[in-house]
N, C-alpha and C positions, 0 to 999 in steps of 0.2 A: 505638527497637524499631521495625522496617519495619512498617508498617498496610498490608493487604492490600487495593486498593481494589475498588472496583465492579467494573472492568472485569478486573481480576487475577482476582476470584473466580469471575466468568462464565469465566472461558476456566480456571478448573480446574472446572467441571463445575458451579456452581450457580445455580440457577434465580432470579435478584436478580430483583424486579421494586420498581417501575418499573426498566425495565432500562434500563444505561447508554449514553449516546448521545452519540457523536463524529459526524463528515461527515469523508469525505474530500473533499480539497482547499479544509478550510475557511477554511484562512491563505490568502486569495485576494484576487481581483479585485473581487469582488462586493463590498469593504470598505469603505467609504470613507476609511478610517485605512490600509490598505493602498496603496490607490490615491494619497493624498498623500505616502507611504514612497514608493514604486516612483517617482513625479516625480521625487523628491530627488535620490535612488541611479540612474535610466536606467537600470539593467541587470538583467535578472533573475539573470544569472548571478554578477554582482557580489553581490546581493543575499544570493546566497544561499551563496555564498565568504565574508563580512562576518559574524561571531559576534554584533556588535551588531546587525546589520541583522538575521540571520534570529533571534536572541532575541524579539525588538520583535515579528517580525512571528506568529511562534509563537507569542506568548501572547496576542496581539490578539483570536482568537475568545474565549477562554478568558474574558479582562474583560468580553465584552460578552454573549455567551450562557454561560457558566458549563459549558461543557460537559466530561463527567466524564473527558473525555482531551484533554490537546495532542499532534500527528504535529509533528515536527520541520520545520522549512522547511528542507527541500533540493530535490534532484533525482536520481531516478534514471539520469539519465547521469554521474554522477560516477564512476560504477565503470567505463564505457568511457577515464574520463581518464586512471584509477589505471592503465588497463592499458595506458595509454600510445600512446590516440585522441585525440585533440584532437576537442573539442565548440564549434564554434556553434550559439548559440539564437538563432535569425532568425524576427524578430515575424510573428506569423499563420500562420507555417510551422513553428517548433519547431524538434528538434534538425537538424542538420548532419554530416555528418561524412564522412572519406574509407573508402568501400566498402573493405571487408576480404576478403579471396578465399582464404586460409591462416591456419592458427594459429601460424602461425608469430611472431617478434617481436615476439607481447607483452610485457609489463614482467610478471615474477613477483616480483620482487624485494619481499619485504614490507615492509621499510624506507620503499621508494618511496611502496607503497600509502600507509603511515601517515603519509607526511608530505601526500601528494596530499588525504586523507579527512580530514585535520586539521582545516578549518574546522566539519565536521559533530560531529566530537565536541565540540570548545570550545562547538558551540551548544548541543548535549545536556545538558553541565557547568552553563553557567547559566542553560538556561531551566528544570532541575531545582530550583534552585535559587531561582527564583522561582515556582514553582507548590505548591499547600499540598500536604499530603502522600498529600490524599484523591483528587486527580486523579492521572491516569497520566499517566506521557508514554510514545510511541509512536517508536521510529524504525522505519528500512522500507529497503529496495533495490528494485530493477528484478530479475526473475528471469531465469535465463540462457537461454531462448526466447523471453522478449520483447526480454531486451538481444541477441540476437543477428538478430533481423530488423532492429534500427537498423543494428547493424555492419555486416552484410551487402549493407541495401541503401543504408545512407547517412545514412539519412533515415528516417522514420517514413511509415505510411500507405500503405503499395504493398502492402496484402493478403500481407504477409510470402512475397512470389514468389520473392525474391532467397535468403532463407533456405530453404525448402523447397526451391531448385531446389541448392542447395548439398549439403542433406541428401540427395534423391535423388543425384546425380550423385556426393558424395564421402562416404558414409556416415561414416568412419571420419575425416576430417578433422573434421568439423563434432562427430562427438561429441568430439571432444580441446575445438576452438571451446567448448562448452558447461560441459568442467570445468575448462577453462580459468576462463570466469568465473562459475563455481560457487563457484573456490576464491576470490576476491574477494570473490565476495557473500558466502559463509562469514566472512570476514575480517572485512567489512566490518559485517555485522550483529552478532558477538562484543563486538566495539569499542562500538560504538554501545551494546551492552548494559551494560557496561564503565563508559561514561562515563556512564550514566544510565537509558538508557531500563526502563522495565517492562514492555515489550511492544513485540516487530517485526513489520510485517507483510512479507511478499513480493508484490508487485505482477507479475502476470502477466497485461500489459493485452491483450495481443495473442494468447490463449491459445484464440481463437476459430478457426473454418475449417481445424481439422485432421484427419487422419484418425484414426478412432482409436485405431490403433498409432501414428502420429505424437503424437497428445495424452499417452500413456502415456512412450514416448520422450524427448521434450523438453519435455515441464512434469512429470509426475508424477515418473518418475525422476532427472532432477535436481534436483527441490524434495525429494525424501527426501534426496539426499546433502547437501545444504544441513544440513536438520532434524538428521543425521545430526551433521554437524562443530559446528553451535550445542551443540545436546547436549551433546557430548564435554567441552566446556567451561562447559556451562551448565546440567546435568541438567534443573533446572527452568526454564528460559528457556519463557516463552510465544512462543507465534507463529501470526498470523493469515496462512494463504494468503487471494489472491484469482487464480483465474485467469477473469478475467474473458468471459463469455459461451460457458464451453463447453456443451458437449451436455448433458443432467439423467445421462447416464453416464457424461461424465466428470467432473462436479464428485462422481457417488456412486464416485467410481474414488481422487480426489484422496482426499477424505475417509478414505476407506478405507484407502489405501496411503502418504502422505507424512508420515503423525505430525504434521502441523497441530492445534493446539489448539479452532481455527477456522474455519472456511469460509465467505468472504465471496461472499455472490452476487448475483449482477447483476441489475437488474431485471426481466428477462423470465423466471427462474425462478419456478417456483409456491411461494407461500408454502408453500401447503397440503404441497405437493412436499417441502420440505425440513422443514418441523416431522417427515414420516414417517421420510422416508426419511436426511436427515442429523444429524439434531440427537440419534438415540442413537446415533450416534460421535461427531459434533463440537460444541463451541457453533456456533452458524450467527450470521451479520454480514450483514444488509442492508435491506430491499433499496430503496428508496422508488423513485420516480422520480421524479430529480432536475429533469423539466419540469412533475412535478404541484408541488413544492414553488415552484417559478416561481409557476404559476395560482395559486396559494393556493385561499381559501375549500372549495370544497365538496371540490374532486379533493383537493384536501391533507387535509382529515379525513377524506373517509371511504380515503384510502390509507393512512393511519397507523392510525387505526381498522382497517382487516382485516388487516395485519401483526401487530398486538400482540394483536391475538383468536384470529390463526394460531400464536402463538411463547408467550403465556401459559404459563406452569408447565414454561418449557424454558430451556436455558441460552443464553442470547439477547442479541447488542450492535445496539442499534438505530443505521442508517448508512440511507448512501443505496446505488442499485445501481453508482453510478457518481460521479464527484466533482460537487460544488457548482455551476453554472455561474453566470457572471459577472453575467448580467442577473437575478438571483437576490436579491428586495425582502428587506430586512433583518427587516420587522413581518415575511415569513411564517416567514423561519427561528427567529424568538421565540414562534410559533406553533406551530411544531414542537416544539419544547423544551418549552414550556408541556405543551403535550399529552400526551409521553411521559412527563413526569414528573407527570402525573397521575393515569396509566394506574392503573384499577381493579384 
């Protein structure tokens, strides 16, 4: 019989207390065991696509900290690769692709998608076998808008200019691009659930800097379609959405319209606003400043306590407002977990 984990219970609307805790990028460079393994393997992309290695990385933070959830070690750029767009991961620069200027030419053969994305599914199967039944396993994918920004520009960090220009100049073509990406993302999330994920998260890391109408068309609507497609295969699928750095109105629209079970909020979103506006509609996840976790001490304690006080009695998942940073001390993560777990 399958046990409903703390994370799944919260995503079903139950105010579990103390809340479950996991951290975005919890498997990564701040861990000495990860750095040691990375030095042996050499390539981040190689690590993602070698299930033996990816399973080990997925489980490392669970062994060390006992988080309530493990997130599969993979990358959002696996979907562009499955669509036929080669990706190179450059150190200190991130993903590099050949810029795309039209929606034709993408690979839409699901057998090809399955082949290209298979390492993630194998990693999930093996990771699930390595976890106890009380620990959730999270799969994930990049959301269509965020992936479109990489595809249009051939890289990240350009303030989404290339994607926005495409959307302004060729609305129909850009809408087709989002639909093609969304099909593959939905396929990928469904297959991750089949492979053993208890929960899936959509990362819309570049959801900021859009007009209100652009946010509705490029972030909310594609997410809504994906949620609908996933639920057509898994009606009870638990889905977290992270439209990072959205406006408050954007977060509210996202919570109201997309159908996700939880909205993950970034550091700048006021936590008491999230309690009043978001928590009546969805579970809330977030939103400790990753820099406060580096600082430790009073800054960490006060940041944790403010969040816990605001969301007590609500369906809430403790997390960061974005990914954990490389220079984060191990002792500070231990302190964070202890403080959350001892919440009264």
